[in-house]
Structure formats: structure tokens, C-alpha cells
N, C-alpha and C positions, 0 to 999 in steps of 0.2 A: 155479910163482906163481899160477895160478887158483884154488890154495885159498883165498888172500889177497882174491879177489873174493867169493868163495862165503862168508866170512865176513864181511864188511861187507855183502852182500846179506842174509844170515841176521839181523845183527843190525839193519840197519835195518827188515826187517820185524815184528822184535818190538816196535820202539818204535812203528812205525806202529799195529801190533794195541793197544797200552799207550793210546796215544792215542784211539782210536777207542773203548775200555774206558770209560776216565775221561769220555770226553762223554757217551755214554749215560747212565752214571750221574748225571753232572750235571745233566742234562735232568730227571730222575724227581725231583728233589727240590724240597720244595716249603717257604718260608718266611713264618713268621707275622711279620706288622709289628709287632704288639704293639697295646696299646691307640693310639686316637687322641686321647685327652681324657684329662686329669687326673682322678682320682679325686674329687678336693673341687671338681670343676665344678658349677654349680648347675645348674637344669634346662633344657635350651633351648627357647627361643622356638619357636612351632608353624613362622614362617620359617625360622629355622635347623634344625628337624628337617625340612623341604622341602629345603634346600638338599642338607645330607647325602645324603637320599633319591637325589636326582639326581647327586651325587657318587660314590654307592657305586653305581649303574646305570651312570655313564660307564666305557667302558673305561680298565681303568690302563695306564702307560707301561711298557716293557718295564724303562727305567731310568731312576729317578729322576733318578739324578747327570748326565745330559743335559739338564737343565731349564733355560730362559736364566736367565741372574740379571742383575738391572738394574747399570748400571755405578757405581762407589762415587761418583764423581764426574760432574757434568754440562760439565764442558770441553769445547768442540769441540776435535777433533782436528787438529791442525796439518799441512799438508801441504810440506815444504821445497820440496821440487823441483817442485811442480806447474806453475808459469810455465813454468819451463825447457822441462819434459817439452811442454806441451801447443806451446809454440813450435815444439818440434823435428817432433812428430807433423806439425804445420801444413806447416813445411819439407818433410820427407819427401812429404806428399801432394801438394805444389803442385808437387813435382819429377817425380813419378810421373805427373800430369795432364799435364805439359809434354811429357815423353817420349811419352805415347799419342797426344798431339795430331800431334807432331812423326813419329812412326809411322804415322800413318793420311795425312797426307799425302806421306810417302816411298811408302810400299807402294799406298796406294791411288788 
């Protein structure tokens, strides 16, 4: 039966080596985002050129998909159980204070 364990260990070692190789190869690749403005765009104004210069010198984020997107609608979020939960928290906190006061008189 020890041969089965060795086979499993060997297979796990091979898989981990493959993962390491794939990670190191992926990190050396660079991708070009392409042009940021359409070709038919007119000459930008000096203010737009300064803004573009500032934008190109600013550090870029690692993943553009993690940018915060604005909400589609501006309706407020409704918490259906908020009042009930706050009441329960208040009752439990009051009970804890009462127990602490009672213990301070009993033990102190």
C-alpha cells in the first residue's frame, strides 16, 4: 500500500510545479490597452492635454474591473428588520448592565 501514497505525492508535486511555472510565465506578459481616443477626434484643448499628461503620470490600478461603479438608481436602501434588531440589542445590553450591577453588589 505505500506505493499508492507515493503515487499521490508524486502527482501532487507535478501539479504544484505546473502551477508555479504557469504563475511565473503569466507575470512576465504585458498587454497593450490600445488607443484611448478614437482616430477621428479633433485636436484636444490645452486643458485636456494637461489632464491627459497628469493621467498618464499617475499610477495605474492593477485591475480596472475593481473600480467603483455608481448605483443605477438612487433609491434608499430599506432595512426591514432594523427596528426589531435595535430593540433586541438594547434589551440584551440592558440585561448585561443589570447582571454586572447585581454581580458587583454580590461579589463586592
